[in-house]
C-alpha positions as CSV (number, residue, x, y, z in Angstrom):
1,X,108.5,45.1,93.4
2,X,106.8,48.4,92.5
3,X,110.1,50.2,92.7
4,X,111.7,47.7,90.3
5,X,108.9,48.1,87.8
6,X,109.0,51.8,88.0
7,X,112.8,52.0,87.5
8,X,112.8,50.1,84.2
9,X,112.6,51.9,80.8
10,X,109.2,50.3,80.1
11,X,107.8,51.6,83.4
12,X,107.8,55.3,82.4
13,X,104.1,55.4,81.8
14,X,103.5,53.5,85.0
15,X,105.7,55.8,86.9
16,X,103.8,58.9,85.7
17,X,100.5,57.2,86.6
18,X,101.8,56.5,90.1
19,X,103.0,60.1,90.5
20,X,99.6,61.4,89.3
21,X,97.9,59.1,91.8
22,X,100.1,60.4,94.7
23,X,99.3,64.0,93.8
24,X,95.6,63.2,93.4
25,X,95.6,61.6,96.9
26,X,97.5,64.6,98.4
27,X,95.0,67.2,97.2
28,X,92.0,65.9,99.0
29,X,93.2,66.4,102.6
30,X,94.2,70.0,101.8
31,X,90.8,70.6,100.2
32,X,89.0,69.2,103.2
33,X,91.0,71.3,105.6
34,X,90.5,74.4,103.5
35,X,86.7,73.9,103.2
36,X,86.5,73.2,107.0
37,X,88.5,76.4,107.7
38,X,86.2,78.4,105.5
39,X,83.1,77.1,107.1
40,X,84.4,77.8,110.6
41,X,85.4,81.3,109.5
42,X,81.9,82.0,108.1
43,X,80.2,80.7,111.3
44,X,82.5,82.8,113.5
45,X,81.8,85.9,111.4
46,X,78.0,85.4,111.5
47,X,78.1,85.1,115.3
48,X,80.3,88.2,115.6
49,X,77.9,90.2,113.4
50,X,74.9,89.0,115.4
51,X,76.4,90.3,118.6
52,X,77.1,93.7,117.1
53,X,73.6,94.2,115.8
């Protein structure tokens, strides 16, 4: 049903909203993984510097 609505001429605005929603939902997992990677990197570097000093 969603596909039928989005394929009609009147569904152009709805199709754009659906596409924006998909992009919005895709961004969060990448942000979470990036933030987690950065935190792990910082913790690893702190431990490495502590061993050197």
